[in-house]
GULO-333461 format. One record per residue: x, y, z of N, C-alpha, C in turn. Coordinates in steps of 0.05 Angstrom, whole numbers. Example, Ala and Ser with C-alpha at 12.3 -4.5 7.8 and 13.67 -1.06 7.14 Angstrom:
2
+--------+--------+--------+--------+--------+--------+--------+--------+--------+
|    n.x |    n.y |    n.z |   ca.x |   ca.y |   ca.z |    c.x |    c.y |    c.z |
+--------+--------+--------+--------+--------+--------+--------+--------+--------+
|    264 |   -114 |    156 |    246 |    -90 |    156 |    264 |    -66 |    156 |
|    257 |    -45 |    142 |    273 |    -21 |    143 |    258 |      1 |    157 |
+--------+--------+--------+--------+--------+--------+--------+--------+--------+
// end
This chain:
205
+--------+--------+--------+--------+--------+--------+--------+--------+--------+
|    n.x |    n.y |    n.z |   ca.x |   ca.y |   ca.z |    c.x |    c.y |    c.z |
+--------+--------+--------+--------+--------+--------+--------+--------+--------+
|   1108 |   3341 |     24 |   1127 |   3354 |      0 |   1124 |   3386 |      7 |
|   1152 |   3396 |     -2 |   1153 |   3425 |     -4 |   1162 |   3433 |    -29 |
|   1153 |   3455 |    -50 |   1159 |   3462 |    -71 |   1172 |   3489 |    -63 |
|   1187 |   3497 |    -85 |   1207 |   3528 |    -90 |   1216 |   3534 |   -112 |
|   1202 |   3555 |   -123 |   1214 |   3567 |   -151 |   1213 |   3595 |   -150 |
|   1236 |   3608 |   -159 |   1243 |   3640 |   -151 |   1223 |   3650 |   -161 |
|   1208 |   3641 |   -192 |   1187 |   3654 |   -200 |   1163 |   3656 |   -190 |
|   1156 |   3637 |   -168 |   1125 |   3636 |   -155 |   1134 |   3637 |   -124 |
|   1112 |   3643 |   -109 |   1115 |   3642 |    -78 |   1123 |   3614 |    -72 |
|   1140 |   3613 |    -53 |   1141 |   3583 |    -42 |   1123 |   3572 |    -18 |
|   1126 |   3546 |    -26 |   1103 |   3534 |     -8 |   1117 |   3508 |      2 |
|   1114 |   3515 |     36 |   1138 |   3494 |     46 |   1122 |   3473 |     55 |
|   1094 |   3470 |     54 |   1077 |   3447 |     65 |   1053 |   3442 |     45 |
|   1064 |   3428 |     23 |   1042 |   3419 |      2 |   1028 |   3396 |     11 |
|   1003 |   3403 |      4 |    986 |   3382 |     16 |    963 |   3368 |    -12 |
|    959 |   3347 |     -9 |    938 |   3333 |    -25 |    913 |   3353 |    -34 |
|    900 |   3352 |    -60 |    883 |   3378 |    -67 |    884 |   3394 |    -73 |
|    916 |   3413 |    -67 |    925 |   3432 |    -71 |    933 |   3435 |   -107 |
|    935 |   3453 |   -121 |    947 |   3460 |   -141 |    978 |   3463 |   -136 |
|    994 |   3448 |   -153 |   1021 |   3447 |   -149 |   1036 |   3445 |   -178 |
|   1058 |   3451 |   -176 |   1067 |   3454 |   -204 |   1085 |   3428 |   -211 |
|   1076 |   3422 |   -239 |   1078 |   3399 |   -253 |   1093 |   3405 |   -287 |
|   1104 |   3386 |   -290 |   1116 |   3387 |   -320 |   1106 |   3368 |   -335 |
|   1091 |   3368 |   -357 |   1083 |   3349 |   -367 |   1093 |   3338 |   -389 |
|   1090 |   3315 |   -402 |   1095 |   3307 |   -426 |   1087 |   3319 |   -450 |
|   1060 |   3338 |   -447 |   1049 |   3337 |   -465 |   1054 |   3375 |   -470 |
|   1061 |   3386 |   -444 |   1069 |   3414 |   -449 |   1095 |   3417 |   -434 |
|   1118 |   3406 |   -440 |   1143 |   3405 |   -429 |   1160 |   3430 |   -424 |
|   1149 |   3450 |   -437 |   1165 |   3473 |   -438 |   1151 |   3494 |   -419 |
|   1125 |   3491 |   -406 |   1113 |   3503 |   -385 |   1109 |   3489 |   -361 |
|   1116 |   3509 |   -338 |   1108 |   3497 |   -314 |   1071 |   3497 |   -306 |
|   1067 |   3471 |   -309 |   1030 |   3473 |   -303 |   1031 |   3478 |   -274 |
|    998 |   3478 |   -272 |    991 |   3477 |   -240 |    971 |   3457 |   -242 |
|    974 |   3431 |   -229 |    951 |   3414 |   -232 |    938 |   3407 |   -200 |
|    919 |   3397 |   -194 |    910 |   3387 |   -174 |    925 |   3361 |   -164 |
|    930 |   3357 |   -140 |    951 |   3338 |   -132 |    927 |   3315 |   -122 |
|    918 |   3294 |   -132 |    905 |   3271 |   -128 |    888 |   3263 |   -157 |
|    897 |   3252 |   -168 |    890 |   3236 |   -190 |    860 |   3232 |   -195 |
|    844 |   3238 |   -215 |    819 |   3230 |   -222 |    823 |   3222 |   -248 |
|    815 |   3194 |   -254 |    813 |   3186 |   -284 |    789 |   3198 |   -297 |
|    808 |   3202 |   -329 |    779 |   3217 |   -342 |    754 |   3203 |   -347 |
|    755 |   3174 |   -345 |    732 |   3166 |   -346 |    714 |   3163 |   -315 |
|    718 |   3174 |   -296 |    706 |   3179 |   -274 |    680 |   3190 |   -279 |
|    656 |   3178 |   -274 |    627 |   3197 |   -274 |    625 |   3213 |   -252 |
|    645 |   3215 |   -225 |    644 |   3231 |   -210 |    670 |   3242 |   -199 |
|    673 |   3255 |   -186 |    706 |   3258 |   -174 |    709 |   3246 |   -142 |
|    679 |   3246 |   -133 |    683 |   3236 |   -102 |    689 |   3206 |   -106 |
|    712 |   3190 |    -88 |    722 |   3169 |    -96 |    745 |   3163 |   -102 |
|    751 |   3190 |   -112 |    786 |   3182 |   -131 |    795 |   3209 |   -115 |
|    816 |   3208 |   -104 |    831 |   3222 |    -99 |    864 |   3209 |    -95 |
|    869 |   3203 |   -116 |    897 |   3185 |   -111 |    921 |   3196 |   -116 |
|    928 |   3199 |    -90 |    952 |   3222 |    -94 |    976 |   3208 |    -99 |
|    974 |   3181 |    -88 |   1002 |   3159 |    -93 |   1001 |   3140 |   -114 |
|   1015 |   3133 |   -134 |   1011 |   3112 |   -147 |   1029 |   3085 |   -146 |
|   1026 |   3067 |   -135 |   1046 |   3045 |   -135 |   1061 |   3036 |   -163 |
|   1080 |   3032 |   -157 |   1105 |   3036 |   -184 |   1095 |   3003 |   -191 |
|   1093 |   2983 |   -170 |   1093 |   2952 |   -174 |   1066 |   2947 |   -189 |
|   1047 |   2962 |   -189 |   1024 |   2955 |   -200 |   1011 |   2977 |   -223 |
|   1034 |   2990 |   -229 |   1022 |   3020 |   -248 |   1009 |   3002 |   -276 |
|   1017 |   2984 |   -288 |   1013 |   2974 |   -313 |    989 |   2950 |   -306 |
|    984 |   2948 |   -282 |    959 |   2923 |   -277 |    936 |   2936 |   -276 |
|    929 |   2961 |   -265 |    909 |   2973 |   -256 |    898 |   2990 |   -274 |
|    871 |   2986 |   -286 |    857 |   3008 |   -308 |    867 |   3036 |   -302 |
|    862 |   3043 |   -281 |    857 |   3074 |   -268 |    892 |   3085 |   -275 |
|    909 |   3071 |   -276 |    934 |   3084 |   -278 |    947 |   3076 |   -306 |
|    936 |   3054 |   -318 |    950 |   3042 |   -340 |    960 |   3062 |   -368 |
|    933 |   3071 |   -364 |    936 |   3093 |   -396 |    952 |   3116 |   -392 |
|    943 |   3129 |   -363 |    957 |   3156 |   -358 |    994 |   3146 |   -360 |
|    999 |   3119 |   -350 |   1028 |   3120 |   -348 |   1038 |   3113 |   -381 |
|   1027 |   3105 |   -394 |   1030 |   3103 |   -426 |   1032 |   3127 |   -439 |
|   1018 |   3141 |   -429 |   1014 |   3166 |   -446 |   1016 |   3195 |   -435 |
|   1011 |   3193 |   -413 |   1007 |   3223 |   -397 |   1025 |   3226 |   -365 |
|   1054 |   3227 |   -376 |   1072 |   3227 |   -353 |   1078 |   3256 |   -344 |
|   1082 |   3254 |   -318 |   1099 |   3284 |   -318 |   1121 |   3284 |   -292 |
|   1130 |   3307 |   -296 |   1152 |   3309 |   -269 |   1144 |   3322 |   -251 |
|   1149 |   3319 |   -218 |   1135 |   3341 |   -199 |   1161 |   3350 |   -187 |
|   1174 |   3379 |   -192 |   1190 |   3389 |   -179 |   1187 |   3394 |   -144 |
|   1207 |   3391 |   -132 |   1211 |   3390 |   -106 |   1239 |   3396 |   -101 |
|   1241 |   3406 |    -71 |   1265 |   3404 |    -57 |   1266 |   3389 |    -35 |
|   1243 |   3372 |    -30 |   1239 |   3354 |     -2 |   1213 |   3344 |     -6 |
|   1212 |   3322 |     16 |   1186 |   3313 |     20 |   1184 |   3303 |     49 |
|   1160 |   3301 |     55 |   1154 |   3295 |     86 |   1152 |   3263 |     86 |
|   1153 |   3248 |    104 |   1144 |   3222 |    111 |   1139 |   3224 |    139 |
|   1120 |   3203 |    156 |   1118 |   3204 |    187 |   1127 |   3173 |    185 |
|   1141 |   3177 |    216 |   1156 |   3148 |    217 |   1133 |   3135 |    232 |
|   1130 |   3105 |    220 |   1104 |   3093 |    230 |   1106 |   3094 |    259 |
|   1119 |   3086 |    273 |   1127 |   3071 |    292 |   1114 |   3104 |    322 |
|   1120 |   3127 |    312 |   1114 |   3149 |    334 |   1092 |   3166 |    317 |
|   1094 |   3165 |    293 |   1085 |   3186 |    279 |   1099 |   3213 |    275 |
|   1124 |   3213 |    276 |   1148 |   3241 |    281 |   1146 |   3240 |    250 |
|   1146 |   3266 |    242 |   1148 |   3276 |    216 |   1179 |   3275 |    213 |
|   1180 |   3272 |    183 |   1214 |   3275 |    177 |   1218 |   3290 |    145 |
|   1234 |   3302 |    144 |   1239 |   3322 |    119 |   1258 |   3303 |    105 |
|   1259 |   3295 |     81 |   1275 |   3280 |     68 |   1282 |   3296 |     46 |
|   1305 |   3294 |     36 |   1317 |   3317 |     12 |   1347 |   3305 |      1 |
|   1352 |   3315 |    -17 |   1378 |   3308 |    -31 |   1403 |   3324 |    -13 |
|   1424 |   3302 |    -10 |   1445 |   3321 |      4 |   1450 |   3350 |     -3 |
|   1454 |   3355 |    -27 |   1463 |   3385 |    -38 |   1440 |   3405 |    -33 |
|   1421 |   3397 |    -27 |   1394 |   3413 |    -22 |   1385 |   3419 |    -52 |
|   1387 |   3403 |    -70 |   1382 |   3415 |    -98 |   1351 |   3409 |   -101 |
|   1342 |   3425 |   -123 |   1315 |   3420 |   -137 |   1318 |   3389 |   -148 |
|   1295 |   3371 |   -143 |   1291 |   3343 |   -155 |   1268 |   3340 |   -171 |
|   1264 |   3317 |   -186 |   1241 |   3312 |   -202 |   1233 |   3287 |   -189 |
|   1201 |   3288 |   -184 |   1194 |   3259 |   -177 |   1178 |   3252 |   -204 |
|   1175 |   3227 |   -202 |   1155 |   3215 |   -236 |   1129 |   3216 |   -222 |
|   1110 |   3216 |   -243 |   1085 |   3229 |   -238 |   1068 |   3218 |   -262 |
|   1042 |   3215 |   -255 |   1023 |   3214 |   -281 |   1007 |   3231 |   -276 |
|    990 |   3242 |   -300 |    964 |   3254 |   -296 |    945 |   3260 |   -315 |
|    920 |   3266 |   -308 |    897 |   3261 |   -324 |    880 |   3283 |   -330 |
|    860 |   3289 |   -346 |    844 |   3314 |   -347 |    809 |   3301 |   -344 |
|    803 |   3306 |   -322 |    768 |   3306 |   -315 |    750 |   3325 |   -319 |
|    739 |   3318 |   -327 |    716 |   3343 |   -336 |    689 |   3340 |   -318 |
|    686 |   3365 |   -301 |    662 |   3369 |   -282 |    637 |   3367 |   -295 |
|    614 |   3374 |   -280 |    587 |   3373 |   -290 |    580 |   3399 |   -309 |
|    603 |   3422 |   -310 |    595 |   3441 |   -322 |    619 |   3435 |   -348 |
|    628 |   3413 |   -355 |    647 |   3401 |   -375 |    674 |   3428 |   -377 |
|    681 |   3433 |   -349 |    704 |   3442 |   -349 |    728 |   3428 |   -341 |
|    748 |   3431 |   -348 |    769 |   3409 |   -344 |    784 |   3415 |   -312 |
|    788 |   3389 |   -298 |    803 |   3386 |   -275 |    831 |   3371 |   -281 |
|    853 |   3392 |   -286 |    879 |   3375 |   -291 |    888 |   3362 |   -258 |
|    895 |   3336 |   -265 |    901 |   3323 |   -240 |    925 |   3307 |   -239 |
|    939 |   3298 |   -220 |    967 |   3283 |   -218 |    969 |   3267 |   -193 |
|    985 |   3247 |   -195 |    991 |   3226 |   -177 |   1024 |   3220 |   -177 |
|   1034 |   3220 |   -154 |   1060 |   3214 |   -152 |   1072 |   3187 |   -147 |
|   1090 |   3173 |   -166 |   1087 |   3148 |   -168 |   1112 |   3134 |   -141 |
|   1102 |   3120 |   -127 |   1119 |   3114 |   -104 |   1135 |   3080 |   -111 |
|   1154 |   3076 |    -93 |   1171 |   3050 |    -94 |   1173 |   3041 |    -69 |
|   1186 |   3016 |    -65 |   1194 |   3011 |    -47 |   1218 |   3030 |    -30 |
|   1220 |   3037 |     -6 |   1234 |   3051 |      9 |   1269 |   3038 |      6 |
|   1286 |   3062 |     -1 |   1318 |   3051 |      4 |   1320 |   3043 |     28 |
|   1345 |   3035 |     34 |   1357 |   3026 |     66 |   1352 |   3050 |     85 |
|   1360 |   3072 |     75 |   1362 |   3097 |     95 |   1327 |   3104 |    103 |
|   1315 |   3101 |     83 |   1293 |   3110 |     93 |   1266 |   3091 |    105 |
|   1283 |   3064 |    104 |   1263 |   3042 |    109 |   1251 |   3044 |    140 |
|   1270 |   3064 |    157 |   1272 |   3058 |    187 |   1250 |   3080 |    190 |
|   1239 |   3093 |    173 |   1215 |   3111 |    174 |   1194 |   3105 |    159 |
|   1194 |   3096 |    137 |   1176 |   3084 |    123 |   1178 |   3067 |     98 |
|   1161 |   3043 |     93 |   1164 |   3027 |     69 |   1169 |   3037 |     46 |
|   1153 |   3060 |     38 |   1149 |   3070 |     11 |   1158 |   3091 |     15 |
|   1169 |   3102 |    -12 |   1181 |   3134 |    -14 |   1177 |   3137 |    -48 |
|   1177 |   3160 |    -56 |   1167 |   3174 |    -81 |   1189 |   3166 |    -99 |
|   1186 |   3159 |   -125 |   1210 |   3156 |   -147 |   1222 |   3183 |   -153 |
|   1245 |   3181 |   -144 |   1260 |   3206 |   -150 |   1280 |   3202 |   -174 |
|   1279 |   3219 |   -197 |   1285 |   3209 |   -224 |   1316 |   3221 |   -222 |
|   1332 |   3213 |   -231 |   1362 |   3226 |   -239 |   1358 |   3245 |   -262 |
|   1379 |   3269 |   -263 |   1372 |   3285 |   -283 |   1374 |   3272 |   -311 |
|   1391 |   3262 |   -313 |   1394 |   3247 |   -343 |   1368 |   3225 |   -347 |
|   1345 |   3220 |   -334 |   1329 |   3201 |   -337 |   1302 |   3223 |   -338 |
|   1303 |   3243 |   -335 |   1286 |   3257 |   -334 |   1267 |   3262 |   -362 |
|   1282 |   3268 |   -385 |   1274 |   3267 |   -409 |   1262 |   3238 |   -417 |
|   1278 |   3221 |   -403 |   1269 |   3184 |   -414 |   1240 |   3191 |   -404 |
|   1232 |   3199 |   -382 |   1203 |   3195 |   -368 |   1189 |   3211 |   -385 |
|   1190 |   3233 |   -390 |   1176 |   3254 |   -405 |   1173 |   3233 |   -438 |
|   1187 |   3225 |   -445 |   1185 |   3229 |   -477 |   1189 |   3199 |   -489 |
|   1197 |   3181 |   -470 |   1201 |   3153 |   -482 |   1169 |   3140 |   -482 |
|   1170 |   3119 |   -502 |   1148 |   3104 |   -509 |   1152 |   3075 |   -504 |
|   1174 |   3064 |   -492 |   1187 |   3043 |   -488 |   1180 |   3035 |   -457 |
|   1158 |   3022 |   -450 |   1149 |   3016 |   -434 |   1163 |   2997 |   -409 |
|   1178 |   2982 |   -424 |   1201 |   2969 |   -406 |   1223 |   2990 |   -399 |
|   1227 |   3002 |   -413 |   1249 |   3026 |   -408 |   1240 |   3048 |   -382 |
|   1213 |   3051 |   -388 |   1205 |   3070 |   -369 |   1200 |   3050 |   -342 |
|   1192 |   3029 |   -339 |   1192 |   3015 |   -309 |   1208 |   3012 |   -301 |
|   1236 |   3011 |   -314 |   1261 |   3007 |   -301 |   1274 |   3030 |   -289 |
|   1255 |   3054 |   -291 |   1265 |   3082 |   -273 |   1254 |   3079 |   -247 |
|   1232 |   3056 |   -241 |   1217 |   3062 |   -222 |   1226 |   3048 |   -200 |
|   1246 |   3058 |   -188 |   1268 |   3047 |   -165 |   1271 |   3064 |   -148 |
|   1277 |   3053 |   -127 |   1284 |   3082 |   -101 |   1309 |   3086 |   -106 |
|   1313 |   3119 |   -100 |   1340 |   3132 |   -105 |   1362 |   3119 |    -86 |
|   1382 |   3120 |    -89 |   1410 |   3107 |    -72 |   1409 |   3118 |    -48 |
|   1418 |   3103 |    -31 |   1421 |   3118 |      6 |   1439 |   3142 |      1 |
|   1462 |   3139 |    -11 |   1486 |   3161 |     -7 |   1474 |   3187 |    -19 |
|   1444 |   3188 |    -34 |   1449 |   3215 |    -44 |   1426 |   3226 |    -27 |
|   1415 |   3214 |     -4 |   1385 |   3235 |      5 |   1398 |   3233 |     45 |
|   1386 |   3260 |     51 |   1388 |   3262 |     77 |   1364 |   3268 |     95 |
|   1360 |   3258 |    123 |   1337 |   3268 |    129 |   1336 |   3278 |    157 |
|   1311 |   3289 |    176 |   1317 |   3296 |    199 |   1287 |   3299 |    205 |
|   1281 |   3301 |    230 |   1262 |   3305 |    249 |   1249 |   3335 |    249 |
|   1224 |   3339 |    243 |   1207 |   3366 |    237 |   1185 |   3367 |    255 |
|   1180 |   3388 |    255 |   1154 |   3396 |    280 |   1132 |   3383 |    272 |
|   1114 |   3376 |    286 |   1090 |   3368 |    284 |   1071 |   3384 |    274 |
|   1074 |   3413 |    270 |   1061 |   3430 |    264 |   1054 |   3429 |    231 |
|   1071 |   3412 |    222 |   1064 |   3407 |    190 |   1045 |   3396 |    184 |
|   1036 |   3375 |    207 |   1007 |   3360 |    206 |    980 |   3380 |    195 |
|    985 |   3409 |    195 |    964 |   3430 |    190 |    970 |   3438 |    167 |
|    959 |   3442 |    140 |    966 |   3462 |    120 |    964 |   3493 |    131 |
|    954 |   3499 |    146 |    952 |   3532 |    155 |    981 |   3535 |    167 |
|    995 |   3513 |    171 |   1021 |   3522 |    173 |   1042 |   3518 |    154 |
|   1051 |   3542 |    140 |   1066 |   3545 |    119 |   1091 |   3561 |    113 |
|   1096 |   3567 |    139 |   1122 |   3585 |    141 |   1152 |   3569 |    136 |
|   1173 |   3571 |    133 |   1193 |   3568 |    127 |   1205 |   3549 |    161 |
|   1193 |   3562 |    178 |   1203 |   3547 |    199 |   1191 |   3515 |    202 |
|   1174 |   3508 |    177 |   1164 |   3482 |    183 |   1182 |   3455 |    175 |
|   1206 |   3467 |    155 |   1223 |   3447 |    152 |   1251 |   3450 |    167 |
|   1248 |   3464 |    187 |   1270 |   3466 |    208 |   1281 |   3446 |    218 |
|   1302 |   3428 |    228 |   1306 |   3409 |    241 |   1295 |   3413 |    272 |
|   1289 |   3398 |    287 |   1284 |   3398 |    314 |   1292 |   3371 |    330 |
|   1294 |   3378 |    351 |   1305 |   3354 |    370 |   1271 |   3336 |    378 |
|   1279 |   3317 |    377 |   1249 |   3297 |    380 |   1232 |   3301 |    400 |
|   1251 |   3307 |    424 |   1249 |   3313 |    455 |   1230 |   3336 |    455 |
|   1229 |   3356 |    431 |   1212 |   3381 |    435 |   1190 |   3376 |    421 |
|   1182 |   3353 |    410 |   1156 |   3350 |    398 |   1132 |   3354 |    413 |
|   1132 |   3353 |    436 |   1106 |   3348 |    454 |   1095 |   3381 |    458 |
|   1115 |   3403 |    456 |   1107 |   3428 |    458 |   1107 |   3443 |    438 |
|   1112 |   3426 |    409 |   1110 |   3444 |    385 |   1083 |   3443 |    366 |
|   1066 |   3422 |    381 |   1045 |   3420 |    366 |   1015 |   3439 |    376 |
+--------+--------+--------+--------+--------+--------+--------+--------+--------+
// end
């Protein structure tokens, strides 16, 4: 995933456990920074919980996600995300055709550590891939249409919310292969998101 906002330093290679910008239903007027990897509030310890993704199909069935889905939803702004093709582990950048900022659907929670200090965390909701993405991976994040973002944050209608958890239409996204340098979070320059020829991969890692 990559995140950019002119008010903050850009990050081109975001990774789990990092603090990343989110917009929560509790504080929608402010860009908050939460740790990527959900820890449920009821967990006795943080180890064993680093739930970076939440499957949309089972979000209401599993207690670890159900309460957050009903009461603690968020938007995760980004202008692209990464996925690794299963057949050869080549990383791809996926983005909107107009390169605009978009919001992924997420849930959040607050866990308290041994010193009773709050740890704010979030998870990205995933769904089955659209046809275009399927050649790379069978899952993708839920990308919300602009006119659905407020519904996601504010609606209390569970049925209406679950209907939002669908793959974005093929016609709205583009993708291309990028360097395997993205595999290391130490590499966080803009060159990470540049397209490459797949034949160059061997010399770029």
